[in-house]
N, C-alpha and C positions, 0 to 999 in steps of 0.2 A: 296744507304751510300752515304754520301751526298758529293759533289763536293767538293775537297780541295779550290777551288776559286770561288766564286757567280760572278754573273751580277749586274752592278749597271746600273738603266736605270731610264734616266733623262727624266722625264714626265713633260710635261705642263699638268697644271692646268688649266688652260682657266681664264677667268676675272673675274670672282667671282662666279658666278651660278655655282653651283656641278655639275647639269645635261649637261654640253658642256663641260665636260670631257670627253675625246675618250674613243669607248668600249676596244680600246688596254689597255688604262691606266687605267682602271677600272678592269681588266683581271689582271694587274702587281699588282696592290692596292689588290686584293684581295688575293693575295698567297705571299706578303712578309713578308721577315721576318723582318726587319728593313725597318723604311718610315723618311726620311730627310726631314724636309719642311720647307718651306717659313711663314712669318708672316701672310700673307693673303689668308692663304688656307684655303676654308671652313671644317668644324669641319664634314661637312656629308661624304668629302671626305677621310678624315683620319680613319671615322666609316666604311669603306670598310676593310679596311687591318684587319686580323685574330686578333682575343682576344691577342694573345700572344709573335704578334708583336711589337716591341720597337719601340717607336716612340721618336722622338727626333727635338726639336723645337729649328732650327738655323735663326731665322726669324729678321731681320735686319728693322728695325722702322728709317725713316727719322730722320740722322742725327747719328746715334747707328747703332754701329756693336759688338753685343754681343758675335760674332763668325764669326772670321775673314775667308777670301776665303779661307786662308790658310789651318785653321783649317779645314774647311768643305770641301772641296778634301781629305784632309789626312784622317780624320772621313769617309770618300766612302771607301777609299781605302783598311783602316783595316777591319772594317768589310766584305768588300768582299771575302777579303783573311781568315778571319776564315771560309767561306765557304758560309757565308749567300747572299740571294737576295735582294738588294736592292735597292728602291723607292726613290729618286732624287725627291722631288713633288715641284716644283714648277711655282708658279705663271704666267699665260699667257704660251709665246711658251719659253724653254729651251734655242733658241739660239737667239732671239731677247729681246738686253739689258738685258739676264739673266743669264749671266755668266757662262752657261753653256757650251762654248767651254770651258771654263779655266779649267772644270770640267772633262771635257772628255778628253782631257788632261795630267790631272795627271791619271787618270785612265790606261789609254793608254802606259803612261810612265810607270806606277807599275807594267803592265802585265795586266791587270782588266780588262774583254771582257765589255763592253758599247753601251749599246742601246737606242738610242732616240727618243721617242714619240712625236709626235710635239704636240700644244697646241694651244689652239685659242688666239690669242694675241689681247691684249684691243686696240692697236695701227689698229683694225681690225672693233673689238667687239664695239667698244666704239662710236666712229661715226653712224655702223649700228644701234645698239637700240632704238641712238638718233635720227635717220629718216637722217642720212646722210651719200648718197653715195659717195665715196671717188672718181670714174671716173662716169663721166655723159656723154651720148653724149652732144657733141654741148655743154659742159663747160668745162668741165676737163676730159683730156686723159694719165694724171700724175701725181704720188704721190709718196712720198718722205717719208717717217720715217725716223726721228731723234732723239737724246736725248738732253737735258736739260744741263744735267750734267754728267759730265766726274772723274775718277777717283784724275783726278788734277783739280776740280772745274767745275767753267761752263763750256761750250762747246763753240764753236766759231761759231757760227750758221749764219757766214756771207757765208760762202764757199756755202749754201744747200736753202739760204732764198729763193731766188728766180731760182732753179733749178725746180720745180717743178708748175705744177697748183695748187696742194692738198698737205700742208704740215700739215703732224699730228707728236706732236710734245708730248713726254713722259719725264715723272718730271717735267715737267714746275709749278708747283700749287706751286711751295715754294717762287719762286719767278719770279713770272706771269711777273708784272709789266716791269723787268728786260727784260723778254725775249722777251715780243710785243715790246716794245721799242728797241728793235737787231735787232728784223726783220724789224722792220721799216724806221730804220736807212740803212738797205743793203737793199732795194728796194721795200719793199710792201708798198702797200700803207693802209696809218692811215684810210680809208675806207671802206678797204678789210675785206667781212664778215668774221667771224671768232665766233667759240662755244668751250666752255667749258663743257665736260663731265665727273662728277665724280661718283665712284662708281658705273659704268656701271654692269650691267643686275645683279641687286640688288635691295633692296627694297629701298634702298637710295639713287637711280641711284637721278642724277640731269643734269640738262642741262642748259645754259646758252647761250643765242644766243644774240651777237652785230656788235661790229664793231671790228679789231685789237688795236686800238685807247682806245675803250671803253672798253674792256673788262678787264683788273684789277679792273678797279673801281665796274663794275657791280657785279663781282664772288666775291667781298670784301663786297657788300654792301647784298651779295645774300648770305653770310654765308656757300657759296664752302667750302671745306673740299678734301684734298689727300684721295685717290689719282685721279686722275682725267687726262683726255689726254684732249689736245689741240687741234683744228682743226682749216684750216684757209685756205681757198679759197670759191670761187663762188660755190661751192656745200654747202656750208650751209645755202644759200638759199633755198631748201629746204627739210632743215630740218621740219617747220611747215608743210608742205603739208603734207608730207609723215607718220611725225609724232607728231600729234597734243598737243600744251603745255598739253593740260587737259590727254593726252593718253600717257604720257611721261613715265611714270612707267611700266616693263611691267606686263602683269597678271600673277598673279599664282594661284594654285590647292589654294581649300580654307582648306583644310583638312593638307596643308605641308603650313602654311603662314612663318615661321622663317626657311625655306629650310634644316631644321635641319634632316631632314630622308631623303634619297637616294633610290630611289628603282631600281633595276634592274633584268628584264625580261633577 
């Protein structure tokens, strides 16, 4: 007999490549009744859900909000109260600039059980696949993760600009020039190495390495599009040694060029 109340599983989908989903995330998708997913989630992950599962796209393109956060939270609660097992599939990690905390609080307040399944955040994955170690002995021993945008508008980066050796900034692409200028104004050198990694872990992955003062112009000249991750710090100088430019696109299986099929064993 179906439970009176189902469970909401906040599952991190990872940075782009569907094979970076955790085993627990795959297990939950394979038995989900409802999948509520973000815009950038790979189709291969949605295909893991049963054929009869309800799939709801609540993706928010930059500058748009087709479904409000309040509506998403209410949707999760409603489906769970009907007895459904709900997977809320979120890009990256649910609790890293993903509003997963808001959804978890809403479910908990409604008496709906919640499970959080961590995912690989782009804040770590993007620098990694681009050959940039966030910490490196003798170069960087501290790292800070920040967002360039908050609910009220641009974030105040002055408080964290010089707080760590390596700075990783998410959601900076739309106003990259302003972000770089703000970091320089807050105390980081315009000559400090900086990199932008777009579409990390996918075939469209692209890396631009420059300085904090020139990165915005170089990214524009290179036609870089969001989503992209900004990395600032001396560790950026290691990128070309670890992942030469000619090898910056991850290798893929020849029989799965579009990452359209995910095979689980």
